N, C-alpha and C positions, 0 to 999 in steps of 0.2 A: 503493500500500499504506500502510496506517495503522497496522497493529499485527501483532506476531507473538507466537506462543506455541509451545513444544516440550512434547511430551508426555514422561513418564518413559521411553517406549519409543523415542523419537526421532522421532515423527511431527512434522512441522511445520504449523502452521495459521497463515495469513495472512489478516487482515482487510483490506478494501479501501475505497476511496471509490466503488467501483462497486457496493457494497451486497453484495459477495459474500464468502464464507469459502471458502477453498481449503485442502485438505489435501493434503500433499505427503509423499512418502516419499524423504527425501535419499539414502538409500543406494542407491536405484534411479534417482535423478535423473529422477523423473516425478511428475506430478500426479495425484493419485487420485480426489479428489471435489470438486465444486463446490456449495456450499450457497447458495441463492438466496432464503431466505424474508425476510431483511431488506429494508426499503424505503428505507434511507437508509444513510449512511456506517456502516461497522462500526469502532467505536473501540476496543474491548478485547476481549481474548480470554484465557481461562485454562483449562487442563486441571486436573481433579481430581487429589489426590495420587496416586491409584490408577491414573490414565490413562485409564480408561474412559468418561469424561464431559468434555465441552467445554462452557464457558460463554461466551456472546457478548453484548455490549452494543452498542446502536447509536443513532444520533441519531434513529432512528424511535421512541425512547421504549420499545423492548422489551429484555427480557433473555430469552435463549433458551438452553436447555440441551439438548445433543446427545448422543447415544449414539455415543461415537468410534470403536468397533470396526467398527460397521455403520452409518455416519452417517445418522441421521434425527432429527428433532427430537422430544424428549420432553417439553418443558415450554415455555411461553412466559408472561411476565408484562408486561403494559403499565404504563407510568409511571401512578401514580395521581393524583389531584388534589391529593393531599398534598404530592407532590414537584413539582407544577407550578409555575412562576413566578407570584408574585403579579402582579395587574393594576394 
């Protein structure tokens, strides 16, 4: 596990070195969903203030936005050449 985030409603999101994001319902002590679109370590997670969106960043160079209530990806942005390391 590399990162954790809690939604305002109490859902726990964990990002991992196995490239997955797992959503949990702690009050039920169960894993709800596994998101597998990243292709490298998930390094950061954050829920929007209202709790209905989750943002993830990965070593694969992408930032993804997920609909948290019915987990599905709603946007993705790859790292641009401006953010790439100089040669």
